mmCIF file of the N, C-alpha and C atoms, coordinates in Angstrom:
data_MODEL
# 
_entry.id   MODEL 
# 
loop_
_atom_site.group_PDB 
_atom_site.id 
_atom_site.type_symbol 
_atom_site.label_atom_id 
_atom_site.label_alt_id 
_atom_site.label_comp_id 
_atom_site.label_asym_id 
_atom_site.label_entity_id 
_atom_site.label_seq_id 
_atom_site.pdbx_PDB_ins_code 
_atom_site.Cartn_x 
_atom_site.Cartn_y 
_atom_site.Cartn_z 
_atom_site.occupancy 
_atom_site.B_iso_or_equiv 
_atom_site.pdbx_formal_charge 
_atom_site.auth_seq_id 
_atom_site.auth_comp_id 
_atom_site.auth_asym_id 
_atom_site.auth_atom_id 
_atom_site.pdbx_PDB_model_num 
ATOM 1   N N  . MET A 1 1  ? 88.756  103.709 176.272 1.00 0.00 ? 1  MET A N  1 
ATOM 2   C CA . MET A 1 1  ? 88.224  104.390 175.105 1.00 0.00 ? 1  MET A CA 1 
ATOM 3   C C  . MET A 1 1  ? 86.707  104.441 175.218 1.00 0.00 ? 1  MET A C  1 
ATOM 4   N N  . SER A 1 2  ? 86.117  105.554 174.816 1.00 0.00 ? 2  SER A N  1 
ATOM 5   C CA . SER A 1 2  ? 84.671  105.752 174.883 1.00 0.00 ? 2  SER A CA 1 
ATOM 6   C C  . SER A 1 2  ? 83.995  105.278 173.608 1.00 0.00 ? 2  SER A C  1 
ATOM 7   N N  . THR A 1 3  ? 82.703  105.050 173.717 1.00 0.00 ? 3  THR A N  1 
ATOM 8   C CA . THR A 1 3  ? 81.889  104.666 172.572 1.00 0.00 ? 3  THR A CA 1 
ATOM 9   C C  . THR A 1 3  ? 80.828  105.727 172.344 1.00 0.00 ? 3  THR A C  1 
ATOM 10  N N  . VAL A 1 4  ? 80.638  106.111 171.087 1.00 0.00 ? 4  VAL A N  1 
ATOM 11  C CA . VAL A 1 4  ? 79.597  107.058 170.700 1.00 0.00 ? 4  VAL A CA 1 
ATOM 12  C C  . VAL A 1 4  ? 78.700  106.356 169.692 1.00 0.00 ? 4  VAL A C  1 
ATOM 13  N N  . THR A 1 5  ? 77.410  106.495 169.866 1.00 0.00 ? 5  THR A N  1 
ATOM 14  C CA . THR A 1 5  ? 76.451  105.850 168.973 1.00 0.00 ? 5  THR A CA 1 
ATOM 15  C C  . THR A 1 5  ? 75.617  106.924 168.286 1.00 0.00 ? 5  THR A C  1 
ATOM 16  N N  . PHE A 1 6  ? 75.371  106.758 166.986 1.00 0.00 ? 6  PHE A N  1 
ATOM 17  C CA . PHE A 1 6  ? 74.456  107.657 166.293 1.00 0.00 ? 6  PHE A CA 1 
ATOM 18  C C  . PHE A 1 6  ? 73.664  106.864 165.274 1.00 0.00 ? 6  PHE A C  1 
ATOM 19  N N  . ARG A 1 7  ? 72.515  107.370 164.938 1.00 0.00 ? 7  ARG A N  1 
ATOM 20  C CA . ARG A 1 7  ? 71.593  106.663 164.049 1.00 0.00 ? 7  ARG A CA 1 
ATOM 21  C C  . ARG A 1 7  ? 71.793  107.091 162.603 1.00 0.00 ? 7  ARG A C  1 
ATOM 22  N N  . LEU A 1 8  ? 71.703  106.096 161.713 1.00 0.00 ? 8  LEU A N  1 
ATOM 23  C CA . LEU A 1 8  ? 71.821  106.314 160.280 1.00 0.00 ? 8  LEU A CA 1 
ATOM 24  C C  . LEU A 1 8  ? 70.732  105.544 159.563 1.00 0.00 ? 8  LEU A C  1 
ATOM 25  N N  . SER A 1 9  ? 70.358  106.036 158.395 1.00 0.00 ? 9  SER A N  1 
ATOM 26  C CA . SER A 1 9  ? 69.478  105.232 157.549 1.00 0.00 ? 9  SER A CA 1 
ATOM 27  C C  . SER A 1 9  ? 70.322  104.093 156.985 1.00 0.00 ? 9  SER A C  1 
ATOM 28  N N  . GLU A 1 10 ? 69.664  103.080 156.450 1.00 0.00 ? 10 GLU A N  1 
ATOM 29  C CA . GLU A 1 10 ? 70.399  101.963 155.845 1.00 0.00 ? 10 GLU A CA 1 
ATOM 30  C C  . GLU A 1 10 ? 71.240  102.451 154.664 1.00 0.00 ? 10 GLU A C  1 
ATOM 31  N N  . ASP A 1 11 ? 70.692  103.395 153.889 1.00 0.00 ? 11 ASP A N  1 
ATOM 32  C CA . ASP A 1 11 ? 71.436  103.942 152.751 1.00 0.00 ? 11 ASP A CA 1 
ATOM 33  C C  . ASP A 1 11 ? 72.692  104.675 153.217 1.00 0.00 ? 11 ASP A C  1 
ATOM 34  N N  . GLU A 1 12 ? 72.564  105.458 154.300 1.00 0.00 ? 12 GLU A N  1 
ATOM 35  C CA . GLU A 1 12 ? 73.716  106.180 154.829 1.00 0.00 ? 12 GLU A CA 1 
ATOM 36  C C  . GLU A 1 12 ? 74.781  105.211 155.343 1.00 0.00 ? 12 GLU A C  1 
ATOM 37  N N  . LYS A 1 13 ? 74.342  104.180 156.038 1.00 0.00 ? 13 LYS A N  1 
ATOM 38  C CA . LYS A 1 13 ? 75.285  103.197 156.558 1.00 0.00 ? 13 LYS A CA 1 
ATOM 39  C C  . LYS A 1 13 ? 75.991  102.476 155.414 1.00 0.00 ? 13 LYS A C  1 
ATOM 40  N N  . GLU A 1 14 ? 75.242  102.106 154.406 1.00 0.00 ? 14 GLU A N  1 
ATOM 41  C CA . GLU A 1 14 ? 75.825  101.409 153.250 1.00 0.00 ? 14 GLU A CA 1 
ATOM 42  C C  . GLU A 1 14 ? 76.849  102.309 152.548 1.00 0.00 ? 14 GLU A C  1 
ATOM 43  N N  . PHE A 1 15 ? 76.496  103.580 152.371 1.00 0.00 ? 15 PHE A N  1 
ATOM 44  C CA . PHE A 1 15 ? 77.420  104.521 151.748 1.00 0.00 ? 15 PHE A CA 1 
ATOM 45  C C  . PHE A 1 15 ? 78.698  104.667 152.577 1.00 0.00 ? 15 PHE A C  1 
ATOM 46  N N  . MET A 1 16 ? 78.536  104.849 153.880 1.00 0.00 ? 16 MET A N  1 
ATOM 47  C CA . MET A 1 16 ? 79.698  105.007 154.754 1.00 0.00 ? 16 MET A CA 1 
ATOM 48  C C  . MET A 1 16 ? 80.561  103.752 154.759 1.00 0.00 ? 16 MET A C  1 
ATOM 49  N N  . GLN A 1 17 ? 79.935  102.598 154.745 1.00 0.00 ? 17 GLN A N  1 
ATOM 50  C CA . GLN A 1 17 ? 80.698  101.345 154.730 1.00 0.00 ? 17 GLN A CA 1 
ATOM 51  C C  . GLN A 1 17 ? 81.492  101.214 153.438 1.00 0.00 ? 17 GLN A C  1 
ATOM 52  N N  . LYS A 1 18 ? 80.871  101.591 152.315 1.00 0.00 ? 18 LYS A N  1 
ATOM 53  C CA . LYS A 1 18 ? 81.576  101.547 151.031 1.00 0.00 ? 18 LYS A CA 1 
ATOM 54  C C  . LYS A 1 18 ? 82.757  102.506 151.029 1.00 0.00 ? 18 LYS A C  1 
ATOM 55  N N  . MET A 1 19 ? 82.575  103.688 151.611 1.00 0.00 ? 19 MET A N  1 
ATOM 56  C CA . MET A 1 19 ? 83.671  104.655 151.679 1.00 0.00 ? 19 MET A CA 1 
ATOM 57  C C  . MET A 1 19 ? 84.779  104.167 152.615 1.00 0.00 ? 19 MET A C  1 
ATOM 58  N N  . ALA A 1 20 ? 84.394  103.524 153.690 1.00 0.00 ? 20 ALA A N  1 
ATOM 59  C CA . ALA A 1 20 ? 85.389  102.955 154.606 1.00 0.00 ? 20 ALA A CA 1 
ATOM 60  C C  . ALA A 1 20 ? 86.196  101.885 153.879 1.00 0.00 ? 20 ALA A C  1 
ATOM 61  N N  . ASP A 1 21 ? 85.515  100.998 153.176 1.00 0.00 ? 21 ASP A N  1 
ATOM 62  C CA . ASP A 1 21 ? 86.194  99.950  152.411 1.00 0.00 ? 21 ASP A CA 1 
ATOM 63  C C  . ASP A 1 21 ? 87.122  100.557 151.361 1.00 0.00 ? 21 ASP A C  1 
ATOM 64  N N  . PHE A 1 22 ? 86.622  101.571 150.661 1.00 0.00 ? 22 PHE A N  1 
ATOM 65  C CA . PHE A 1 22 ? 87.395  102.244 149.619 1.00 0.00 ? 22 PHE A CA 1 
ATOM 66  C C  . PHE A 1 22 ? 88.688  102.819 150.188 1.00 0.00 ? 22 PHE A C  1 
ATOM 67  N N  . ASN A 1 23 ? 88.614  103.347 151.411 1.00 0.00 ? 23 ASN A N  1 
ATOM 68  C CA . ASN A 1 23 ? 89.773  103.965 152.055 1.00 0.00 ? 23 ASN A CA 1 
ATOM 69  C C  . ASN A 1 23 ? 90.581  102.994 152.912 1.00 0.00 ? 23 ASN A C  1 
ATOM 70  N N  . GLY A 1 24 ? 90.190  101.724 152.918 1.00 0.00 ? 24 GLY A N  1 
ATOM 71  C CA . GLY A 1 24 ? 90.915  100.725 153.694 1.00 0.00 ? 24 GLY A CA 1 
ATOM 72  C C  . GLY A 1 24 ? 90.808  100.943 155.200 1.00 0.00 ? 24 GLY A C  1 
ATOM 73  N N  . LEU A 1 25 ? 89.662  101.435 155.633 1.00 0.00 ? 25 LEU A N  1 
ATOM 74  C CA . LEU A 1 25 ? 89.435  101.727 157.047 1.00 0.00 ? 25 LEU A CA 1 
ATOM 75  C C  . LEU A 1 25 ? 88.224  100.966 157.557 1.00 0.00 ? 25 LEU A C  1 
ATOM 76  N N  . SER A 1 26 ? 88.167  100.808 158.861 1.00 0.00 ? 26 SER A N  1 
ATOM 77  C CA . SER A 1 26 ? 86.935  100.286 159.445 1.00 0.00 ? 26 SER A CA 1 
ATOM 78  C C  . SER A 1 26 ? 85.920  101.423 159.438 1.00 0.00 ? 26 SER A C  1 
ATOM 79  N N  . LEU A 1 27 ? 84.664  101.093 159.592 1.00 0.00 ? 27 LEU A N  1 
ATOM 80  C CA . LEU A 1 27 ? 83.617  102.108 159.643 1.00 0.00 ? 27 LEU A CA 1 
ATOM 81  C C  . LEU A 1 27 ? 83.869  103.061 160.809 1.00 0.00 ? 27 LEU A C  1 
ATOM 82  N N  . SER A 1 28 ? 84.286  102.521 161.932 1.00 0.00 ? 28 SER A N  1 
ATOM 83  C CA . SER A 1 28 ? 84.582  103.333 163.106 1.00 0.00 ? 28 SER A CA 1 
ATOM 84  C C  . SER A 1 28 ? 85.744  104.294 162.834 1.00 0.00 ? 28 SER A C  1 
ATOM 85  N N  . GLU A 1 29 ? 86.808  103.807 162.193 1.00 0.00 ? 29 GLU A N  1 
ATOM 86  C CA . GLU A 1 29 ? 87.965  104.660 161.874 1.00 0.00 ? 29 GLU A CA 1 
ATOM 87  C C  . GLU A 1 29 ? 87.578  105.784 160.915 1.00 0.00 ? 29 GLU A C  1 
ATOM 88  N N  . LEU A 1 30 ? 86.772  105.440 159.917 1.00 0.00 ? 30 LEU A N  1 
ATOM 89  C CA . LEU A 1 30 ? 86.321  106.441 158.952 1.00 0.00 ? 30 LEU A CA 1 
ATOM 90  C C  . LEU A 1 30 ? 85.511  107.525 159.652 1.00 0.00 ? 30 LEU A C  1 
ATOM 91  N N  . ALA A 1 31 ? 84.538  107.126 160.446 1.00 0.00 ? 31 ALA A N  1 
ATOM 92  C CA . ALA A 1 31 ? 83.685  108.095 161.129 1.00 0.00 ? 31 ALA A CA 1 
ATOM 93  C C  . ALA A 1 31 ? 84.508  108.990 162.049 1.00 0.00 ? 31 ALA A C  1 
ATOM 94  N N  . ARG A 1 32 ? 85.360  108.387 162.855 1.00 0.00 ? 32 ARG A N  1 
ATOM 95  C CA . ARG A 1 32 ? 86.180  109.162 163.791 1.00 0.00 ? 32 ARG A CA 1 
ATOM 96  C C  . ARG A 1 32 ? 87.072  110.150 163.038 1.00 0.00 ? 32 ARG A C  1 
ATOM 97  N N  . THR A 1 33 ? 87.767  109.657 162.026 1.00 0.00 ? 33 THR A N  1 
ATOM 98  C CA . THR A 1 33 ? 88.697  110.497 161.269 1.00 0.00 ? 33 THR A CA 1 
ATOM 99  C C  . THR A 1 33 ? 87.983  111.656 160.587 1.00 0.00 ? 33 THR A C  1 
ATOM 100 N N  . LYS A 1 34 ? 86.896  111.362 159.898 1.00 0.00 ? 34 LYS A N  1 
ATOM 101 C CA . LYS A 1 34 ? 86.195  112.406 159.144 1.00 0.00 ? 34 LYS A CA 1 
ATOM 102 C C  . LYS A 1 34 ? 85.520  113.411 160.065 1.00 0.00 ? 34 LYS A C  1 
ATOM 103 N N  . ILE A 1 35 ? 84.963  112.964 161.168 1.00 0.00 ? 35 ILE A N  1 
ATOM 104 C CA . ILE A 1 35 ? 84.343  113.895 162.121 1.00 0.00 ? 35 ILE A CA 1 
ATOM 105 C C  . ILE A 1 35 ? 85.405  114.831 162.691 1.00 0.00 ? 35 ILE A C  1 
ATOM 106 N N  . LEU A 1 36 ? 86.527  114.268 163.139 1.00 0.00 ? 36 LEU A N  1 
ATOM 107 C CA . LEU A 1 36 ? 87.588  115.099 163.716 1.00 0.00 ? 36 LEU A CA 1 
ATOM 108 C C  . LEU A 1 36 ? 88.184  116.049 162.676 1.00 0.00 ? 36 LEU A C  1 
ATOM 109 N N  . GLU A 1 37 ? 88.400  115.581 161.449 1.00 0.00 ? 37 GLU A N  1 
ATOM 110 C CA . GLU A 1 37 ? 88.929  116.452 160.398 1.00 0.00 ? 37 GLU A CA 1 
ATOM 111 C C  . GLU A 1 37 ? 87.979  117.616 160.143 1.00 0.00 ? 37 GLU A C  1 
ATOM 112 N N  . ASN A 1 38 ? 86.679  117.321 160.085 1.00 0.00 ? 38 ASN A N  1 
ATOM 113 C CA . ASN A 1 38 ? 85.693  118.361 159.834 1.00 0.00 ? 38 ASN A CA 1 
ATOM 114 C C  . ASN A 1 38 ? 85.678  119.390 160.961 1.00 0.00 ? 38 ASN A C  1 
ATOM 115 N N  . LEU A 1 39 ? 85.731  118.928 162.190 1.00 0.00 ? 39 LEU A N  1 
ATOM 116 C CA . LEU A 1 39 ? 85.727  119.853 163.321 1.00 0.00 ? 39 LEU A CA 1 
ATOM 117 C C  . LEU A 1 39 ? 86.988  120.707 163.344 1.00 0.00 ? 39 LEU A C  1 
ATOM 118 N N  . GLU A 1 40 ? 88.131  120.117 163.019 1.00 0.00 ? 40 GLU A N  1 
ATOM 119 C CA . GLU A 1 40 ? 89.379  120.885 162.945 1.00 0.00 ? 40 GLU A CA 1 
ATOM 120 C C  . GLU A 1 40 ? 89.320  121.912 161.820 1.00 0.00 ? 40 GLU A C  1 
ATOM 121 N N  . ASP A 1 41 ? 88.708  121.541 160.695 1.00 0.00 ? 41 ASP A N  1 
ATOM 122 C CA . ASP A 1 41 ? 88.535  122.492 159.593 1.00 0.00 ? 41 ASP A CA 1 
ATOM 123 C C  . ASP A 1 41 ? 87.655  123.663 160.026 1.00 0.00 ? 41 ASP A C  1 
ATOM 124 N N  . GLN A 1 42 ? 86.621  123.381 160.822 1.00 0.00 ? 42 GLN A N  1 
ATOM 125 C CA . GLN A 1 42 ? 85.752  124.442 161.338 1.00 0.00 ? 42 GLN A CA 1 
ATOM 126 C C  . GLN A 1 42 ? 86.544  125.416 162.199 1.00 0.00 ? 42 GLN A C  1 
ATOM 127 N N  . ILE A 1 43 ? 87.389  124.886 163.065 1.00 0.00 ? 43 ILE A N  1 
ATOM 128 C CA . ILE A 1 43 ? 88.220  125.738 163.923 1.00 0.00 ? 43 ILE A CA 1 
ATOM 129 C C  . ILE A 1 43 ? 89.157  126.577 163.065 1.00 0.00 ? 43 ILE A C  1 
ATOM 130 N N  . ASP A 1 44 ? 89.776  125.962 162.043 1.00 0.00 ? 44 ASP A N  1 
ATOM 131 C CA . ASP A 1 44 ? 90.673  126.692 161.150 1.00 0.00 ? 44 ASP A CA 1 
ATOM 132 C C  . ASP A 1 44 ? 89.939  127.831 160.443 1.00 0.00 ? 44 ASP A C  1 
ATOM 133 N N  . MET A 1 45 ? 88.736  127.571 159.939 1.00 0.00 ? 45 MET A N  1 
ATOM 134 C CA . MET A 1 45 ? 87.972  128.609 159.242 1.00 0.00 ? 45 MET A CA 1 
ATOM 135 C C  . MET A 1 45 ? 87.563  129.720 160.200 1.00 0.00 ? 45 MET A C  1 
ATOM 136 N N  . ASP A 1 46 ? 87.181  129.366 161.406 1.00 0.00 ? 46 ASP A N  1 
ATOM 137 C CA . ASP A 1 46 ? 86.810  130.374 162.399 1.00 0.00 ? 46 ASP A CA 1 
ATOM 138 C C  . ASP A 1 46 ? 88.007  131.259 162.720 1.00 0.00 ? 46 ASP A C  1 
ATOM 139 N N  . THR A 1 47 ? 89.164  130.652 162.905 1.00 0.00 ? 47 THR A N  1 
ATOM 140 C CA . THR A 1 47 ? 90.387  131.411 163.178 1.00 0.00 ? 47 THR A CA 1 
ATOM 141 C C  . THR A 1 47 ? 90.720  132.319 162.003 1.00 0.00 ? 47 THR A C  1 
ATOM 142 N N  . TYR A 1 48 ? 90.647  131.786 160.788 1.00 0.00 ? 48 TYR A N  1 
ATOM 143 C CA . TYR A 1 48 ? 90.913  132.575 159.581 1.00 0.00 ? 48 TYR A CA 1 
ATOM 144 C C  . TYR A 1 48 ? 89.975  133.776 159.498 1.00 0.00 ? 48 TYR A C  1 
ATOM 145 N N  . ASN A 1 49 ? 88.679  133.533 159.705 1.00 0.00 ? 49 ASN A N  1 
ATOM 146 C CA . ASN A 1 49 ? 87.699  134.624 159.608 1.00 0.00 ? 49 ASN A CA 1 
ATOM 147 C C  . ASN A 1 49 ? 87.944  135.701 160.656 1.00 0.00 ? 49 ASN A C  1 
ATOM 148 N N  . LYS A 1 50 ? 88.276  135.307 161.881 1.00 0.00 ? 50 LYS A N  1 
ATOM 149 C CA . LYS A 1 50 ? 88.576  136.289 162.929 1.00 0.00 ? 50 LYS A CA 1 
ATOM 150 C C  . LYS A 1 50 ? 89.816  137.104 162.572 1.00 0.00 ? 50 LYS A C  1 
ATOM 151 N N  . LEU A 1 51 ? 90.863  136.428 162.100 1.00 0.00 ? 51 LEU A N  1 
ATOM 152 C CA . LEU A 1 51 ? 92.093  137.136 161.756 1.00 0.00 ? 51 LEU A CA 1 
ATOM 153 C C  . LEU A 1 51 ? 91.908  138.046 160.547 1.00 0.00 ? 51 LEU A C  1 
ATOM 154 N N  . MET A 1 52 ? 91.118  137.621 159.570 1.00 0.00 ? 52 MET A N  1 
ATOM 155 C CA . MET A 1 52 ? 90.861  138.469 158.404 1.00 0.00 ? 52 MET A CA 1 
ATOM 156 C C  . MET A 1 52 ? 90.062  139.699 158.814 1.00 0.00 ? 52 MET A C  1 
ATOM 157 N N  . LYS A 1 53 ? 89.138  139.539 159.747 1.00 0.00 ? 53 LYS A N  1 
ATOM 158 C CA . LYS A 1 53 ? 88.363  140.687 160.238 1.00 0.00 ? 53 LYS A CA 1 
ATOM 159 C C  . LYS A 1 53 ? 89.307  141.683 160.902 1.00 0.00 ? 53 LYS A C  1 
ATOM 160 N N  . GLU A 1 54 ? 90.229  141.192 161.741 1.00 0.00 ? 54 GLU A N  1 
ATOM 161 C CA . GLU A 1 54 ? 91.220  142.059 162.383 1.00 0.00 ? 54 GLU A CA 1 
ATOM 162 C C  . GLU A 1 54 ? 92.107  142.726 161.337 1.00 0.00 ? 54 GLU A C  1 
ATOM 163 N N  . HIS A 1 55 ? 92.505  141.984 160.326 1.00 0.00 ? 55 HIS A N  1 
ATOM 164 C CA . HIS A 1 55 ? 93.360  142.513 159.255 1.00 0.00 ? 55 HIS A CA 1 
ATOM 165 C C  . HIS A 1 55 ? 92.655  143.649 158.516 1.00 0.00 ? 55 HIS A C  1 
ATOM 166 N N  . ARG A 1 56 ? 91.374  143.479 158.233 1.00 0.00 ? 56 ARG A N  1 
ATOM 167 C CA . ARG A 1 56 ? 90.625  144.522 157.523 1.00 0.00 ? 56 ARG A CA 1 
ATOM 168 C C  . ARG A 1 56 ? 90.528  145.797 158.348 1.00 0.00 ? 56 ARG A C  1 
ATOM 169 N N  . ILE A 1 57 ? 90.415  145.637 159.653 1.00 0.00 ? 57 ILE A N  1 
ATOM 170 C CA . ILE A 1 57 ? 90.316  146.793 160.544 1.00 0.00 ? 57 ILE A CA 1 
ATOM 171 C C  . ILE A 1 57 ? 91.652  147.536 160.604 1.00 0.00 ? 57 ILE A C  1 
ATOM 172 N N  . LYS A 1 58 ? 92.753  146.799 160.675 1.00 0.00 ? 58 LYS A N  1 
ATOM 173 C CA . LYS A 1 58 ? 94.086  147.413 160.792 1.00 0.00 ? 58 LYS A CA 1 
ATOM 174 C C  . LYS A 1 58 ? 95.018  146.782 159.754 1.00 0.00 ? 58 LYS A C  1 
ATOM 175 N N  . ASP A 1 59 ? 94.844  147.188 158.510 1.00 0.00 ? 59 ASP A N  1 
ATOM 176 C CA . ASP A 1 59 ? 95.630  146.636 157.402 1.00 0.00 ? 59 ASP A CA 1 
ATOM 177 C C  . ASP A 1 59 ? 97.006  147.290 157.378 1.00 0.00 ? 59 ASP A C  1 
ATOM 178 N N  . GLU A 1 60 ? 98.036  146.502 157.632 1.00 0.00 ? 60 GLU A N  1 
ATOM 179 C CA . GLU A 1 60 ? 99.406  147.006 157.614 1.00 0.00 ? 60 GLU A CA 1 
ATOM 180 C C  . GLU A 1 60 ? 100.204 146.413 156.446 1.00 0.00 ? 60 GLU A C  1 
ATOM 181 N N  . SER A 1 61 ? 99.512  145.861 155.469 1.00 0.00 ? 61 SER A N  1 
ATOM 182 C CA . SER A 1 61 ? 100.203 145.243 154.343 1.00 0.00 ? 61 SER A CA 1 
ATOM 183 C C  . SER A 1 61 ? 100.776 146.308 153.415 1.00 0.00 ? 61 SER A C  1 
ATOM 184 N N  . ILE A 1 62 ? 101.824 145.919 152.667 1.00 0.00 ? 62 ILE A N  1 
ATOM 185 C CA . ILE A 1 62 ? 102.435 146.810 151.683 1.00 0.00 ? 62 ILE A CA 1 
ATOM 186 C C  . ILE A 1 62 ? 102.578 146.047 150.373 1.00 0.00 ? 62 ILE A C  1 
ATOM 187 N N  . SER A 1 63 ? 102.731 146.787 149.296 1.00 0.00 ? 63 SER A N  1 
ATOM 188 C CA . SER A 1 63 ? 102.845 146.163 147.976 1.00 0.00 ? 63 SER A CA 1 
ATOM 189 C C  . SER A 1 63 ? 104.218 145.533 147.797 1.00 0.00 ? 63 SER A C  1 
ATOM 190 N N  . HIS A 1 64 ? 104.320 144.726 146.765 1.00 0.00 ? 64 HIS A N  1 
ATOM 191 C CA . HIS A 1 64 ? 105.604 144.099 146.418 1.00 0.00 ? 64 HIS A CA 1 
ATOM 192 C C  . HIS A 1 64 ? 106.643 145.178 146.112 1.00 0.00 ? 64 HIS A C  1 
ATOM 193 N N  . VAL A 1 65 ? 106.259 146.192 145.365 1.00 0.00 ? 65 VAL A N  1 
ATOM 194 C CA . VAL A 1 65 ? 107.168 147.283 144.999 1.00 0.00 ? 65 VAL A CA 1 
ATOM 195 C C  . VAL A 1 65 ? 107.665 147.992 146.261 1.00 0.00 ? 65 VAL A C  1 
ATOM 196 N N  . GLU A 1 66 ? 106.760 148.267 147.193 1.00 0.00 ? 66 GLU A N  1 
ATOM 197 C CA . GLU A 1 66 ? 107.150 148.908 148.455 1.00 0.00 ? 66 GLU A CA 1 
ATOM 198 C C  . GLU A 1 66 ? 108.116 148.026 149.252 1.00 0.00 ? 66 GLU A C  1 
ATOM 199 N N  . MET A 1 67 ? 107.881 146.720 149.247 1.00 0.00 ? 67 MET A N  1 
ATOM 200 C CA . MET A 1 67 ? 108.748 145.795 149.978 1.00 0.00 ? 67 MET A CA 1 
ATOM 201 C C  . MET A 1 67 ? 110.150 145.773 149.375 1.00 0.00 ? 67 MET A C  1 
ATOM 202 N N  . VAL A 1 68 ? 110.229 145.777 148.039 1.00 0.00 ? 68 VAL A N  1 
ATOM 203 C CA . VAL A 1 68 ? 111.527 145.783 147.357 1.00 0.00 ? 68 VAL A CA 1 
ATOM 204 C C  . VAL A 1 68 ? 112.296 147.053 147.736 1.00 0.00 ? 68 VAL A C  1 
ATOM 205 N N  . LYS A 1 69 ? 111.612 148.201 147.712 1.00 0.00 ? 69 LYS A N  1 
ATOM 206 C CA . LYS A 1 69 ? 112.253 149.466 148.092 1.00 0.00 ? 69 LYS A CA 1 
ATOM 207 C C  . LYS A 1 69 ? 112.720 149.413 149.546 1.00 0.00 ? 69 LYS A C  1 
ATOM 208 N N  . LYS A 1 70 ? 111.855 148.918 150.408 1.00 0.00 ? 70 LYS A N  1 
ATOM 209 C CA . LYS A 1 70 ? 112.167 148.864 151.833 1.00 0.00 ? 70 LYS A CA 1 
ATOM 210 C C  . LYS A 1 70 ? 113.394 147.983 152.105 1.00 0.00 ? 70 LYS A C  1 
ATOM 211 N N  . LEU A 1 71 ? 113.524 146.911 151.330 1.00 0.00 ? 71 LEU A N  1 
ATOM 212 C CA . LEU A 1 71 ? 114.662 146.000 151.497 1.00 0.00 ? 71 LEU A CA 1 
ATOM 213 C C  . LEU A 1 71 ? 115.894 146.467 150.729 1.00 0.00 ? 71 LEU A C  1 
ATOM 214 N N  . GLY A 1 72 ? 115.741 147.506 149.927 1.00 0.00 ? 72 GLY A N  1 
ATOM 215 C CA . GLY A 1 72 ? 116.864 148.028 149.158 1.00 0.00 ? 72 GLY A CA 1 
ATOM 216 C C  . GLY A 1 72 ? 117.296 147.122 148.024 1.00 0.00 ? 72 GLY A C  1 
ATOM 217 N N  . LEU A 1 73 ? 116.383 146.419 147.442 1.00 0.00 ? 73 LEU A N  1 
ATOM 218 C CA . LEU A 1 73 ? 116.702 145.487 146.350 1.00 0.00 ? 73 LEU A CA 1 
ATOM 219 C C  . LEU A 1 73 ? 116.449 146.116 144.986 1.00 0.00 ? 73 LEU A C  1 
# 
């Protein structure tokens, strides 16, 4: 397993430690989990934005009423 080091102010470290304690995690677990979650959220938003841009260019959506007619309901 690798080690990553980053600098924090004492206030930032104290805040992070309190949040780690609150969540029942070590400081290392909290940092790793939150960093990875944030990066995954970034990827999700980037994917969403790209797909929405494609959707706007070629919108093939239909209304609920049109879908009901199409399905014969």
